[in-house]
C-alpha positions in Angstrom: 111.4 130.2 82.4 113.9 127.6 81.4 112.5 124.2 80.2 113.5 121.2 82.4 115.3 118.0 81.8 113.6 114.7 82.5 113.2 114.2 86.2 115.0 117.7 87.0 111.9 119.1 88.4 111.3 116.1 90.7 115.1 115.7 91.8 115.7 119.6 92.3 113.9 119.9 95.6 115.7 116.8 97.0 119.2 117.8 96.3 119.0 121.5 96.8 116.8 121.4 100.1 117.5 118.1 101.8 121.0 117.9 101.0 123.8 120.0 102.8 124.9 122.8 100.2 128.3 123.3 99.1 130.4 126.4 100.2 131.0 128.9 97.2 134.8 127.8 97.5 134.1 124.2 97.0 131.5 125.1 93.9 134.2 127.3 92.3 136.6 124.6 92.9 134.4 121.9 91.1 133.4 124.5 88.6 136.9 125.2 87.5 138.7 121.9 87.7 135.9 119.4 87.1 135.9 119.6 83.5 139.7 118.1 83.6 138.5 115.6 86.0 136.0 114.5 83.4 138.6 114.6 80.8 141.0 112.6 82.5 138.3 110.1 83.5 137.3 110.0 79.7 140.6 109.1 78.5 140.8 106.3 81.4 137.7 105.1 80.2 138.7 104.9 76.5 141.4 102.6 77.8 138.9 100.8 79.7 136.5 100.1 76.6 139.8 99.4 74.4 140.5 96.7 76.9 137.0 95.3 77.0 136.9 95.0 73.2 140.3 92.9 73.5 142.4 95.5 71.5 144.9 96.1 74.0 145.0 92.4 74.7 145.5 91.7 71.0 148.0 94.3 70.6 150.0 93.1 73.5 149.3 89.3 72.4 147.3 88.3 75.5 144.2 87.6 73.5 140.9 88.9 72.8 137.2 89.2 74.0 135.2 86.2 74.0 131.7 85.9 72.5 130.5 83.9 75.5 129.8 87.6 77.6 126.2 88.0 75.8 124.2 90.8 74.8 124.4 92.4 78.5 127.9 92.8 77.9 127.7 94.6 74.7 124.7 96.7 75.6 126.7 98.1 78.6 129.7 98.6 76.2 127.4 100.7 73.9 126.1 102.5 77.0 129.6 103.0 78.2 130.7 104.5 74.8 127.9 106.8 74.6 128.5 108.5 78.1 132.0 108.6 77.2 131.1 110.7 74.1 128.9 112.8 76.3 131.7 113.3 78.7 134.0 114.4 75.7 131.5 116.5 74.3 130.8 118.2 77.7 134.3 119.4 78.2 134.4 122.8 76.2 131.2 123.7 77.1 131.9 123.1 80.7 135.2 125.1 80.7 133.1 127.9 79.3 130.4 127.5 82.1 127.5 127.0 79.4 124.6 125.1 80.6 124.8 122.8 77.6 127.5 121.1 79.4 125.8 120.6 82.4 123.0 119.2 80.6 125.3 116.7 78.9 126.5 115.8 82.4 123.2 115.2 83.7 122.3 113.0 80.7 125.5 111.1 81.0 124.6 110.4 84.8 121.1 109.1 84.0 122.5 106.9 81.2 125.1 105.6 83.8 122.3 104.8 86.1 120.5 102.8 83.5 123.6 101.0 82.6 124.5 100.0 86.2 120.6 98.9 86.4 120.9 96.6 83.4 124.2 95.1 84.9 122.0 94.6 88.3 124.6 96.7 90.3 121.7 98.2 92.3 124.1 99.6 95.2 126.4 101.5 92.7 123.4 102.8 91.1 122.3 104.4 94.4 125.4 105.5 95.7 126.6 107.2 92.1 123.0 108.5 91.6 122.9 110.4 95.0 126.5 111.7 94.9 126.4 112.7 91.1 123.0 114.3 91.5 124.0 116.1 94.5 127.1 117.5 93.0 125.4 118.4 89.8 122.6 120.5 91.5 124.8 122.1 93.8 127.0 123.6 91.0 124.0 124.1 88.5 123.8 127.8 89.2 127.4 128.2 87.9 126.2 127.6 84.4 124.4 129.8 82.0 
């Protein structure tokens, strides 16, 4: 039996039995085009991180980031960078339909939820967690 990721055993029955299943066509669409969607979002995230660090503003002559943001800002930037790296690392394995790509998405979702909780974005954490885990568990069978 395959080892389970943290909380996977507890989340699996919820998102596979209590939520409506995806059709095979929807699963195939998500598995086929999802990696490219993640790649595009990662590039947009990279632009956002450059903006957060003030690099884009400094290049365009509009200023840079203030030190008044505090530790929460920098913690969330660090978590964002970590999630972005995980998304980029997942691209090739997801295209090859390897379970390691799915695992990276799972961990990225967990870290994203932690980031939202640190920012006190509780509603965003709940909605993104429910939608993210629902999609992940629906397509998990497609990754070997």
